[in-house]
py3Dmol code that shows the C-alpha trace and the ligand (Angstrom):
import py3Dmol

protein = """\
ATOM      1  CA  MET A   1     -15.749  -9.426   7.977  1.00  0.00           C
ATOM      2  CA  ASP A   2     -17.230 -10.922   4.863  1.00  0.00           C
ATOM      3  CA  ASP A   3     -15.656 -14.324   4.519  1.00  0.00           C
ATOM      4  CA  ARG A   4     -17.864 -15.836   1.847  1.00  0.00           C
ATOM      5  CA  ASN A   5     -15.609 -14.959  -1.016  1.00  0.00           C
ATOM      6  CA  ARG A   6     -11.961 -15.775  -0.913  1.00  0.00           C
ATOM      7  CA  THR A   7     -10.984 -12.520  -2.516  1.00  0.00           C
ATOM      8  CA  GLY A   8      -7.898 -10.568  -1.613  1.00  0.00           C
ATOM      9  CA  ILE A   9     -10.049  -8.235   0.429  1.00  0.00           C
ATOM     10  CA  SER A  10     -11.456 -11.004   2.557  1.00  0.00           C
ATOM     11  CA  LEU A  11      -8.088 -12.677   2.913  1.00  0.00           C
ATOM     12  CA  ARG A  12      -6.646  -9.538   4.336  1.00  0.00           C
ATOM     13  CA  ALA A  13      -9.610  -8.731   6.555  1.00  0.00           C
ATOM     14  CA  ASP A  14      -9.518 -12.226   8.027  1.00  0.00           C
ATOM     15  CA  ARG A  15      -6.056 -11.699   9.301  1.00  0.00           C
ATOM     16  CA  TYR A  16      -6.334  -8.311  10.932  1.00  0.00           C
ATOM     17  CA  ALA A  17      -8.180  -7.985  14.163  1.00  0.00           C
ATOM     18  CA  ARG A  18      -5.909  -5.671  16.122  1.00  0.00           C
ATOM     19  CA  VAL A  19      -6.221  -1.964  16.108  1.00  0.00           C
ATOM     20  CA  MET A  20      -3.954   0.619  17.624  1.00  0.00           C
ATOM     21  CA  ALA A  21      -6.483   3.032  19.042  1.00  0.00           C
ATOM     22  CA  GLU A  22      -4.116   5.939  19.359  1.00  0.00           C
ATOM     23  CA  TRP A  23      -1.412   7.855  17.596  1.00  0.00           C
ATOM     24  CA  HIS A  24       2.060   6.434  18.031  1.00  0.00           C
ATOM     25  CA  THR A  25       4.911   8.931  17.734  1.00  0.00           C
ATOM     26  CA  VAL A  26       7.593   7.344  15.552  1.00  0.00           C
ATOM     27  CA  ALA A  27       9.887  10.388  15.597  1.00  0.00           C
ATOM     28  CA  PRO A  28       9.321  13.979  16.722  1.00  0.00           C
ATOM     29  CA  GLY A  29       6.443  15.290  14.587  1.00  0.00           C
ATOM     30  CA  ILE A  30       5.846  11.959  12.804  1.00  0.00           C
ATOM     31  CA  HIS A  31       2.930   9.865  14.034  1.00  0.00           C
ATOM     32  CA  GLN A  32       1.452   6.546  12.955  1.00  0.00           C
ATOM     33  CA  ARG A  33      -2.032   5.278  13.695  1.00  0.00           C
ATOM     34  CA  ARG A  34      -3.237   1.820  12.755  1.00  0.00           C
ATOM     35  CA  TYR A  35      -6.876   1.666  11.696  1.00  0.00           C
ATOM     36  CA  ASP A  36      -9.199  -1.260  11.339  1.00  0.00           C
ATOM     37  CA  PRO A  37     -10.486  -2.617   9.103  1.00  0.00           C
ATOM     38  CA  PHE A  38      -7.332  -3.941   7.428  1.00  0.00           C
ATOM     39  CA  ASP A  39      -4.958  -2.570  10.086  1.00  0.00           C
ATOM     40  CA  VAL A  40      -3.988   0.120   7.596  1.00  0.00           C
ATOM     41  CA  SER A  41      -1.230   2.561   8.554  1.00  0.00           C
ATOM     42  CA  ILE A  42      -2.050   6.241   8.521  1.00  0.00           C
ATOM     43  CA  VAL A  43       0.819   8.650   9.126  1.00  0.00           C
ATOM     44  CA  VAL A  44       0.692  12.337  10.028  1.00  0.00           C
ATOM     45  CA  ILE A  45       3.791  14.511   9.590  1.00  0.00           C
ATOM     46  CA  GLU A  46       3.787  17.931  11.199  1.00  0.00           C
ATOM     47  CA  GLY A  47       5.289  20.932   9.449  1.00  0.00           C
ATOM     48  CA  ASP A  48       5.281  24.595  10.400  1.00  0.00           C
ATOM     49  CA  ASP A  49       2.926  25.236   7.482  1.00  0.00           C
ATOM     50  CA  GLY A  50       0.467  22.442   8.225  1.00  0.00           C
ATOM     51  CA  LEU A  51       0.016  18.687   8.295  1.00  0.00           C
ATOM     52  CA  LEU A  52       0.829  16.013   5.778  1.00  0.00           C
ATOM     53  CA  VAL A  53      -1.356  12.879   5.919  1.00  0.00           C
ATOM     54  CA  VAL A  54      -0.212   9.640   4.320  1.00  0.00           C
ATOM     55  CA  ASP A  55      -3.093   7.521   2.969  1.00  0.00           C
ATOM     56  CA  THR A  56      -6.817   8.029   3.548  1.00  0.00           C
ATOM     57  CA  ARG A  57      -8.400   4.632   4.456  1.00  0.00           C
ATOM     58  CA  ALA A  58     -10.880   2.421   2.617  1.00  0.00           C
ATOM     59  CA  GLU A  59     -14.081   4.407   2.153  1.00  0.00           C
ATOM     60  CA  PRO A  60     -15.310   7.999   2.445  1.00  0.00           C
ATOM     61  CA  GLY A  61     -16.833   7.472   5.905  1.00  0.00           C
ATOM     62  CA  GLU A  62     -13.510   6.170   7.179  1.00  0.00           C
ATOM     63  CA  GLY A  63     -11.796   9.161   5.583  1.00  0.00           C
ATOM     64  CA  GLU A  64     -14.171  11.490   7.425  1.00  0.00           C
ATOM     65  CA  GLN A  65     -13.411   9.748  10.700  1.00  0.00           C
ATOM     66  CA  LEU A  66      -9.701  10.106   9.967  1.00  0.00           C
ATOM     67  CA  ARG A  67     -10.127  13.789   9.192  1.00  0.00           C
ATOM     68  CA  ASP A  68     -11.956  14.270  12.503  1.00  0.00           C
ATOM     69  CA  ASP A  69      -9.342  12.267  14.444  1.00  0.00           C
ATOM     70  CA  VAL A  70      -6.544  14.363  12.919  1.00  0.00           C
ATOM     71  CA  ARG A  71      -8.386  17.555  13.749  1.00  0.00           C
ATOM     72  CA  GLU A  72      -8.955  16.455  17.337  1.00  0.00           C
ATOM     73  CA  ARG A  73      -5.378  15.291  17.922  1.00  0.00           C
ATOM     74  CA  PHE A  74      -3.431  17.964  16.028  1.00  0.00           C
ATOM     75  CA  GLY A  75      -5.844  20.855  15.584  1.00  0.00           C
ATOM     76  CA  ARG A  76      -4.097  22.137  12.480  1.00  0.00           C
ATOM     77  CA  PRO A  77      -4.963  22.189   8.772  1.00  0.00           C
ATOM     78  CA  VAL A  78      -4.152  19.255   6.496  1.00  0.00           C
ATOM     79  CA  ARG A  79      -2.242  20.817   3.612  1.00  0.00           C
ATOM     80  CA  TRP A  80      -0.907  17.712   1.904  1.00  0.00           C
ATOM     81  CA  VAL A  81      -2.093  14.161   1.358  1.00  0.00           C
ATOM     82  CA  VAL A  82       0.187  11.480  -0.061  1.00  0.00           C
ATOM     83  CA  ASN A  83      -0.965   8.091  -1.354  1.00  0.00           C
ATOM     84  CA  THR A  84       1.531   5.244  -0.972  1.00  0.00           C
ATOM     85  CA  HIS A  85      -0.245   3.401  -3.823  1.00  0.00           C
ATOM     86  CA  ALA A  86      -3.605   3.064  -5.542  1.00  0.00           C
ATOM     87  CA  HIS A  87      -5.258   0.237  -3.575  1.00  0.00           C
ATOM     88  CA  PHE A  88      -8.668   1.084  -2.194  1.00  0.00           C
ATOM     89  CA  ASP A  89      -7.734   0.718   1.473  1.00  0.00           C
ATOM     90  CA  HIS A  90      -5.222   3.554   1.017  1.00  0.00           C
ATOM     91  CA  THR A  91      -7.111   5.886  -1.333  1.00  0.00           C
ATOM     92  CA  PHE A  92     -10.894   5.650  -1.057  1.00  0.00           C
ATOM     93  CA  GLY A  93     -10.911   8.403   1.567  1.00  0.00           C
ATOM     94  CA  ASN A  94      -9.118  10.832  -0.768  1.00  0.00           C
ATOM     95  CA  GLN A  95     -12.277  12.740  -1.645  1.00  0.00           C
ATOM     96  CA  VAL A  96     -12.599  13.924   1.956  1.00  0.00           C
ATOM     97  CA  PHE A  97      -9.331  15.849   1.716  1.00  0.00           C
ATOM     98  CA  VAL A  98      -9.150  17.081  -1.859  1.00  0.00           C
ATOM     99  CA  SER A  99      -9.521  20.696  -2.888  1.00  0.00           C
ATOM    100  CA  GLY A 100     -13.154  21.733  -2.588  1.00  0.00           C
ATOM    101  CA  ALA A 101     -13.636  19.403   0.380  1.00  0.00           C
ATOM    102  CA  THR A 102     -13.230  20.575   3.937  1.00  0.00           C
ATOM    103  CA  THR A 103      -9.445  20.309   4.182  1.00  0.00           C
ATOM    104  CA  ASP A 104      -8.533  21.666   0.735  1.00  0.00           C
ATOM    105  CA  ALA A 105      -5.319  19.627   0.600  1.00  0.00           C
ATOM    106  CA  SER A 106      -3.199  18.862  -2.437  1.00  0.00           C
ATOM    107  CA  ILE A 107      -2.996  15.131  -3.105  1.00  0.00           C
ATOM    108  CA  HIS A 108       0.324  13.649  -4.146  1.00  0.00           C
ATOM    109  CA  GLY A 109       0.787  10.172  -5.520  1.00  0.00           C
ATOM    110  CA  HIS A 110       2.428   8.083  -8.179  1.00  0.00           C
ATOM    111  CA  ALA A 111       1.689   9.276 -11.701  1.00  0.00           C
ATOM    112  CA  ASN A 112       0.175   5.878 -12.581  1.00  0.00           C
ATOM    113  CA  ILE A 113      -2.592   6.020  -9.994  1.00  0.00           C
ATOM    114  CA  ALA A 114      -5.235   7.369 -12.390  1.00  0.00           C
ATOM    115  CA  ALA A 115      -4.509   4.558 -14.861  1.00  0.00           C
ATOM    116  CA  HIS A 116      -4.478   1.980 -12.063  1.00  0.00           C
ATOM    117  CA  PHE A 117      -7.858   3.263 -10.850  1.00  0.00           C
ATOM    118  CA  ALA A 118      -9.256   2.862 -14.353  1.00  0.00           C
ATOM    119  CA  GLU A 119      -7.917  -0.682 -14.686  1.00  0.00           C
ATOM    120  CA  TYR A 120      -8.622  -2.091 -11.214  1.00  0.00           C
ATOM    121  CA  GLU A 121     -10.434   0.109  -8.723  1.00  0.00           C
ATOM    122  CA  ARG A 122     -13.182   1.340 -11.065  1.00  0.00           C
ATOM    123  CA  PRO A 123     -14.088  -2.240 -12.093  1.00  0.00           C
ATOM    124  CA  ARG A 124     -13.885  -3.269  -8.430  1.00  0.00           C
ATOM    125  CA  LEU A 125     -16.410  -0.556  -7.559  1.00  0.00           C
ATOM    126  CA  ALA A 126     -18.631  -1.497 -10.502  1.00  0.00           C
ATOM    127  CA  ALA A 127     -18.622  -5.178  -9.521  1.00  0.00           C
ATOM    128  CA  TRP A 128     -19.539  -4.233  -5.982  1.00  0.00           C
ATOM    129  CA  ALA A 129     -22.344  -1.951  -7.196  1.00  0.00           C
ATOM    130  CA  ASP A 130     -23.745  -4.874  -9.219  1.00  0.00           C
ATOM    131  CA  ASP A 131     -23.590  -7.224  -6.245  1.00  0.00           C
ATOM    132  CA  PRO A 132     -22.807  -5.600  -2.874  1.00  0.00           C
ATOM    133  CA  THR A 133     -23.131  -8.990  -1.138  1.00  0.00           C
ATOM    134  CA  ARG A 134     -19.710  -9.861  -2.566  1.00  0.00           C
ATOM    135  CA  GLU A 135     -18.155  -7.460  -0.076  1.00  0.00           C
ATOM    136  CA  SER A 136     -21.023  -6.807   2.262  1.00  0.00           C
ATOM    137  CA  GLY A 137     -18.894  -4.940   4.778  1.00  0.00           C
ATOM    138  CA  ARG A 138     -17.989  -2.176   2.334  1.00  0.00           C
ATOM    139  CA  HIS A 139     -19.733   1.185   2.098  1.00  0.00           C
ATOM    140  CA  TRP A 140     -18.768   2.328  -1.349  1.00  0.00           C
ATOM    141  CA  HIS A 141     -21.987   4.056  -2.466  1.00  0.00           C
ATOM    142  CA  GLY A 142     -20.433   7.482  -2.210  1.00  0.00           C
ATOM    143  CA  VAL A 143     -16.936   6.760  -3.479  1.00  0.00           C
ATOM    144  CA  ARG A 144     -15.670   9.203  -6.054  1.00  0.00           C
ATOM    145  CA  LEU A 145     -12.352   7.894  -7.313  1.00  0.00           C
ATOM    146  CA  THR A 146     -10.033  10.790  -6.569  1.00  0.00           C
ATOM    147  CA  SER A 147      -6.662  10.640  -8.265  1.00  0.00           C
ATOM    148  CA  PRO A 148      -3.721  12.709  -7.048  1.00  0.00           C
ATOM    149  CA  THR A 149      -3.912  16.365  -7.949  1.00  0.00           C
ATOM    150  CA  HIS A 150      -0.109  16.221  -8.069  1.00  0.00           C
ATOM    151  CA  PRO A 151       0.980  13.077  -9.968  1.00  0.00           C
ATOM    152  CA  ILE A 152       4.613  12.252  -9.163  1.00  0.00           C
ATOM    153  CA  ASP A 153       6.865  10.603 -11.758  1.00  0.00           C
ATOM    154  CA  ALA A 154      10.285  11.534 -10.348  1.00  0.00           C
ATOM    155  CA  PRO A 155      11.746  12.048  -6.861  1.00  0.00           C
ATOM    156  CA  THR A 156      10.188  15.183  -5.404  1.00  0.00           C
ATOM    157  CA  THR A 157      10.850  17.171  -2.230  1.00  0.00           C
ATOM    158  CA  LEU A 158       7.967  18.695  -0.287  1.00  0.00           C
ATOM    159  CA  ASP A 159       8.717  21.593   2.050  1.00  0.00           C
ATOM    160  CA  LEU A 160       6.307  21.418   4.991  1.00  0.00           C
ATOM    161  CA  GLY A 161       7.878  24.407   6.737  1.00  0.00           C
ATOM    162  CA  GLY A 162      10.800  23.528   8.989  1.00  0.00           C
ATOM    163  CA  ARG A 163      10.792  20.000   7.636  1.00  0.00           C
ATOM    164  CA  THR A 164      11.165  18.399   4.244  1.00  0.00           C
ATOM    165  CA  VAL A 165       9.964  15.044   3.030  1.00  0.00           C
ATOM    166  CA  GLU A 166      10.971  13.229  -0.115  1.00  0.00           C
ATOM    167  CA  LEU A 167       8.430  11.502  -2.358  1.00  0.00           C
ATOM    168  CA  LEU A 168      10.126   8.618  -4.145  1.00  0.00           C
ATOM    169  CA  PRO A 169       8.075   6.896  -6.866  1.00  0.00           C
ATOM    170  CA  GLN A 170       9.125   3.257  -7.257  1.00  0.00           C
ATOM    171  CA  PRO A 171       9.323   0.927 -10.256  1.00  0.00           C
ATOM    172  CA  PRO A 172       6.550  -1.722 -10.490  1.00  0.00           C
ATOM    173  CA  ALA A 173       6.516  -3.920  -7.350  1.00  0.00           C
ATOM    174  CA  HIS A 174       3.512  -4.320  -5.009  1.00  0.00           C
ATOM    175  CA  THR A 175       1.703  -2.294  -7.696  1.00  0.00           C
ATOM    176  CA  ASP A 176       2.759   0.002 -10.516  1.00  0.00           C
ATOM    177  CA  THR A 177       1.852   2.944  -8.268  1.00  0.00           C
ATOM    178  CA  ASP A 178       4.151   2.489  -5.257  1.00  0.00           C
ATOM    179  CA  LEU A 179       5.595   5.649  -3.774  1.00  0.00           C
ATOM    180  CA  VAL A 180       7.836   5.852  -0.702  1.00  0.00           C
ATOM    181  CA  VAL A 181       7.755   8.842   1.641  1.00  0.00           C
ATOM    182  CA  PHE A 182      11.110   9.533   3.302  1.00  0.00           C
ATOM    183  CA  ALA A 183      11.772  12.038   6.084  1.00  0.00           C
ATOM    184  CA  PRO A 184      15.540  12.541   5.746  1.00  0.00           C
ATOM    185  CA  ALA A 185      16.208  14.406   8.988  1.00  0.00           C
ATOM    186  CA  GLU A 186      14.396  11.803  11.076  1.00  0.00           C
ATOM    187  CA  ARG A 187      15.405   8.814   8.922  1.00  0.00           C
ATOM    188  CA  VAL A 188      11.807   7.572   8.759  1.00  0.00           C
ATOM    189  CA  TRP A 189      10.524   5.676   5.733  1.00  0.00           C
ATOM    190  CA  ILE A 190       6.839   5.227   4.935  1.00  0.00           C
ATOM    191  CA  VAL A 191       6.746   2.408   2.444  1.00  0.00           C
ATOM    192  CA  GLY A 192       3.091   1.450   1.969  1.00  0.00           C
ATOM    193  CA  ASP A 193       2.482  -2.184   1.109  1.00  0.00           C
ATOM    194  CA  LEU A 194       5.975  -2.736  -0.241  1.00  0.00           C
ATOM    195  CA  VAL A 195       6.380  -4.035   3.329  1.00  0.00           C
ATOM    196  CA  GLU A 196       3.799  -5.642   5.588  1.00  0.00           C
ATOM    197  CA  GLU A 197       4.316  -6.517   9.247  1.00  0.00           C
ATOM    198  CA  SER A 198       0.960  -7.666  10.638  1.00  0.00           C
ATOM    199  CA  GLY A 199       0.275 -10.042   7.776  1.00  0.00           C
ATOM    200  CA  PRO A 200       2.133 -11.513   4.823  1.00  0.00           C
ATOM    201  CA  PRO A 201       2.976  -9.342   1.819  1.00  0.00           C
ATOM    202  CA  MET A 202      -0.144  -9.076  -0.328  1.00  0.00           C
ATOM    203  CA  TYR A 203       0.011  -9.944  -4.017  1.00  0.00           C
ATOM    204  CA  GLY A 204      -3.092  -7.903  -4.706  1.00  0.00           C
ATOM    205  CA  SER A 205      -4.543  -6.479  -7.887  1.00  0.00           C
ATOM    206  CA  GLY A 206      -1.898  -5.226 -10.271  1.00  0.00           C
ATOM    207  CA  SER A 207       1.115  -6.720  -8.477  1.00  0.00           C
ATOM    208  CA  PHE A 208       4.497  -7.515 -10.015  1.00  0.00           C
ATOM    209  CA  PRO A 209       5.717 -10.602  -8.122  1.00  0.00           C
ATOM    210  CA  LEU A 210       8.898 -10.937 -10.187  1.00  0.00           C
ATOM    211  CA  HIS A 211       9.974  -7.299  -9.853  1.00  0.00           C
ATOM    212  CA  TRP A 212       8.919  -6.606  -6.262  1.00  0.00           C
ATOM    213  CA  PRO A 213      11.884  -8.326  -4.534  1.00  0.00           C
ATOM    214  CA  GLY A 214      14.482  -6.348  -6.494  1.00  0.00           C
ATOM    215  CA  VAL A 215      12.745  -3.044  -5.842  1.00  0.00           C
ATOM    216  CA  LEU A 216      12.536  -3.791  -2.134  1.00  0.00           C
ATOM    217  CA  ALA A 217      16.134  -5.003  -1.914  1.00  0.00           C
ATOM    218  CA  GLU A 218      17.310  -1.801  -3.556  1.00  0.00           C
ATOM    219  CA  LEU A 219      15.264   0.234  -1.103  1.00  0.00           C
ATOM    220  CA  ALA A 220      16.644  -1.744   1.837  1.00  0.00           C
ATOM    221  CA  ALA A 221      20.165  -1.086   0.577  1.00  0.00           C
ATOM    222  CA  THR A 222      19.624   2.665   0.829  1.00  0.00           C
ATOM    223  CA  MET A 223      18.452   2.390   4.458  1.00  0.00           C
ATOM    224  CA  ARG A 224      20.787   2.675   7.427  1.00  0.00           C
ATOM    225  CA  PRO A 225      20.766   0.671  10.642  1.00  0.00           C
ATOM    226  CA  GLY A 226      18.576   2.538  13.081  1.00  0.00           C
ATOM    227  CA  ASP A 227      16.240   3.874  10.407  1.00  0.00           C
ATOM    228  CA  ARG A 228      12.561   3.382  11.148  1.00  0.00           C
ATOM    229  CA  VAL A 229      10.232   1.948   8.539  1.00  0.00           C
ATOM    230  CA  ILE A 230       6.444   2.283   8.690  1.00  0.00           C
ATOM    231  CA  PRO A 231       4.779  -0.535   6.718  1.00  0.00           C
ATOM    232  CA  GLY A 232       1.405  -0.255   5.024  1.00  0.00           C
ATOM    233  CA  HIS A 233      -0.012  -2.638   7.637  1.00  0.00           C
ATOM    234  CA  GLY A 234       1.506  -3.260  11.030  1.00  0.00           C
ATOM    235  CA  ARG A 235       4.115  -2.056  13.470  1.00  0.00           C
ATOM    236  CA  VAL A 236       7.193   0.013  12.747  1.00  0.00           C
ATOM    237  CA  VAL A 237      10.047  -2.216  11.586  1.00  0.00           C
ATOM    238  CA  ASP A 238      13.776  -1.838  10.946  1.00  0.00           C
ATOM    239  CA  PRO A 239      15.817  -2.171   7.743  1.00  0.00           C
ATOM    240  CA  ALA A 240      16.757  -5.770   8.590  1.00  0.00           C
ATOM    241  CA  PHE A 241      13.062  -6.677   8.529  1.00  0.00           C
ATOM    242  CA  VAL A 242      12.761  -5.042   5.108  1.00  0.00           C
ATOM    243  CA  ALA A 243      15.745  -7.002   3.799  1.00  0.00           C
ATOM    244  CA  ARG A 244      14.292 -10.256   5.127  1.00  0.00           C
ATOM    245  CA  GLN A 245      10.975  -9.584   3.433  1.00  0.00           C
ATOM    246  CA  ALA A 246      12.824  -8.838   0.195  1.00  0.00           C
ATOM    247  CA  ASP A 247      14.557 -12.218   0.528  1.00  0.00           C
ATOM    248  CA  GLN A 248      11.218 -13.977   1.032  1.00  0.00           C
ATOM    249  CA  LEU A 249       9.744 -12.282  -2.010  1.00  0.00           C
ATOM    250  CA  LYS A 250      12.834 -13.257  -4.024  1.00  0.00           C
ATOM    251  CA  LEU A 251      12.526 -16.907  -3.030  1.00  0.00           C
ATOM    252  CA  VAL A 252       8.900 -16.858  -4.205  1.00  0.00           C
ATOM    253  CA  ALA A 253       9.824 -15.129  -7.468  1.00  0.00           C
ATOM    254  CA  ASP A 254      12.737 -17.483  -8.166  1.00  0.00           C
ATOM    255  CA  ARG A 255      10.612 -20.573  -7.590  1.00  0.00           C
ATOM    256  CA  ILE A 256       7.747 -19.342  -9.756  1.00  0.00           C
ATOM    257  CA  ARG A 257      10.150 -18.438 -12.521  1.00  0.00           C
ATOM    258  CA  ALA A 258      11.796 -21.885 -12.317  1.00  0.00           C
ATOM    259  CA  ALA A 259       8.424 -23.615 -12.434  1.00  0.00           C
ATOM    260  CA  HIS A 260       7.494 -21.618 -15.506  1.00  0.00           C
ATOM    261  CA  ASP A 261      10.853 -22.307 -17.140  1.00  0.00           C
ATOM    262  CA  ASP A 262      10.305 -26.034 -16.527  1.00  0.00           C
ATOM    263  CA  GLY A 263       6.946 -25.906 -18.265  1.00  0.00           C
ATOM    264  CA  LEU A 264       4.904 -26.569 -15.127  1.00  0.00           C
ATOM    265  CA  PRO A 265       1.270 -25.373 -15.333  1.00  0.00           C
ATOM    266  CA  ALA A 266       0.450 -22.503 -12.988  1.00  0.00           C
ATOM    267  CA  GLY A 267      -1.816 -24.771 -10.951  1.00  0.00           C
ATOM    268  CA  GLU A 268       1.116 -27.035 -10.080  1.00  0.00           C
ATOM    269  CA  ALA A 269       3.765 -24.442  -9.290  1.00  0.00           C
ATOM    270  CA  LEU A 270       2.954 -24.217  -5.601  1.00  0.00           C
ATOM    271  CA  ALA A 271       2.733 -27.950  -4.946  1.00  0.00           C
ATOM    272  CA  ARG A 272       6.367 -28.318  -5.892  1.00  0.00           C
ATOM    273  CA  HIS A 273       7.600 -27.024  -2.525  1.00  0.00           C
ATOM    274  CA  GLY A 274       6.430 -27.573   1.012  1.00  0.00           C
ATOM    275  CA  ASP A 275       8.254 -24.707   2.647  1.00  0.00           C
ATOM    276  CA  TRP A 276       7.011 -21.443   1.172  1.00  0.00           C
ATOM    277  CA  PRO A 277       7.846 -18.369   3.284  1.00  0.00           C
ATOM    278  CA  ILE A 278       4.371 -16.902   2.694  1.00  0.00           C
ATOM    279  CA  PRO A 279       1.037 -18.735   3.266  1.00  0.00           C
ATOM    280  CA  LEU A 280      -0.130 -20.625   0.198  1.00  0.00           C
ATOM    281  CA  ASP A 281      -3.475 -18.833  -0.087  1.00  0.00           C
ATOM    282  CA  PHE A 282      -1.572 -15.588  -0.537  1.00  0.00           C
ATOM    283  CA  LEU A 283       0.613 -17.059  -3.278  1.00  0.00           C
ATOM    284  CA  VAL A 284      -2.100 -18.133  -5.722  1.00  0.00           C
ATOM    285  CA  ALA A 285      -2.386 -14.576  -7.026  1.00  0.00           C
ATOM    286  CA  ALA A 286       1.399 -14.299  -7.195  1.00  0.00           C
ATOM    287  CA  VAL A 287       1.604 -17.338  -9.481  1.00  0.00           C
ATOM    288  CA  GLU A 288      -1.231 -16.088 -11.692  1.00  0.00           C
ATOM    289  CA  ARG A 289       0.325 -12.648 -12.086  1.00  0.00           C
ATOM    290  CA  ALA A 290       3.860 -13.938 -12.588  1.00  0.00           C
ATOM    291  CA  TYR A 291       2.799 -16.557 -15.147  1.00  0.00           C
ATOM    292  CA  THR A 292       0.876 -13.938 -17.109  1.00  0.00           C
ATOM    293  CA  GLN A 293       3.910 -11.686 -17.122  1.00  0.00           C
ATOM    294  CA  LEU A 294       6.299 -14.501 -18.055  1.00  0.00           C
ATOM    295  CA  ASP A 295       3.976 -15.642 -20.848  1.00  0.00           C
ATOM    296  CA  GLN A 296       3.968 -12.113 -22.209  1.00  0.00           C
ATOM    297  CA  MET A 297       7.771 -12.077 -22.162  1.00  0.00           C
ATOM    298  CA  SER A 298       8.016 -15.419 -23.978  1.00  0.00           C
ATOM    299  CA  PRO A 299       4.767 -15.879 -25.903  1.00  0.00           C
ATOM    300  CA  SER A 300       6.021 -19.002 -27.689  1.00  0.00           C
ATOM    301  CA  THR A 301       6.228 -21.078 -24.524  1.00  0.00           C
TER     302      THR A 301
END
"""
ligand_1 = """\
1
ZN
Zn -1.804 -2.545 -1.331
"""
view = py3Dmol.view(width=600, height=400)
view.addModel(protein, "pdb")
view.setStyle({"model": 0}, {"cartoon": {"style": "trace"}})
view.addModel(ligand_1, "xyz")
view.setStyle({"model": 1}, {"stick": {}})
view.zoomTo()
view.show()
């Protein structure tokens, strides 16, 4: 992995070396596979009318490999794609599945994804095109940013034939495009990067460090013991894990807010404590984002 730039991409890539080489059945008809790079979770849900695929990996070539893996394992058409959020490692394979491509699937995702692409992912692509050595491991020449064909701005039920799934757009948290997929009969939640298991939660581009803990706590409160939760990166976890991660995010948010309230410069907010629940290099972006948001709320300070 490219380690020359301490960007969020490299930070994440540094930490993920494992790959689950096969499909793991989480519940009957619901399968997770963990793909490197980034140990990103891909989920396939089987319906009588076809397959639903959650997230599409980090570049078109990876999306094509995913499409081929799904075809080989399940041998049925992909009718629906759902994006858990806009980040590149979950969406840059979209073009492989969209109508007019080989699978002709409808793509469902948070209604803000197109705007998020314009603000973050398009500039990210442009910066890479100007200087590919910044992220030399990426193959983004052929990326066509492909927003959901079905933008979701309210809870929506998809009927897959013999099975329904709920698409639950979330308030701003990990991004302003988070969407949870819930299979009510099987009590399986697919939560994207609202939860991470194989690495710390990632305050990536467009995150809302102050709002994230509340959103996650509310989600955890609607889960039942025994429910299974598929994170954006890592192994299946339980609701107690989700609640613990919400607590960690809240501690971070509370401390950043206190530092800001006390007039501490952003650069000094982290040095105030020696026992952060998340590695310091992951928190720099959290402080930057939170300070910007707090400054906007109280421009006089
Ligand atoms: Zn993400």
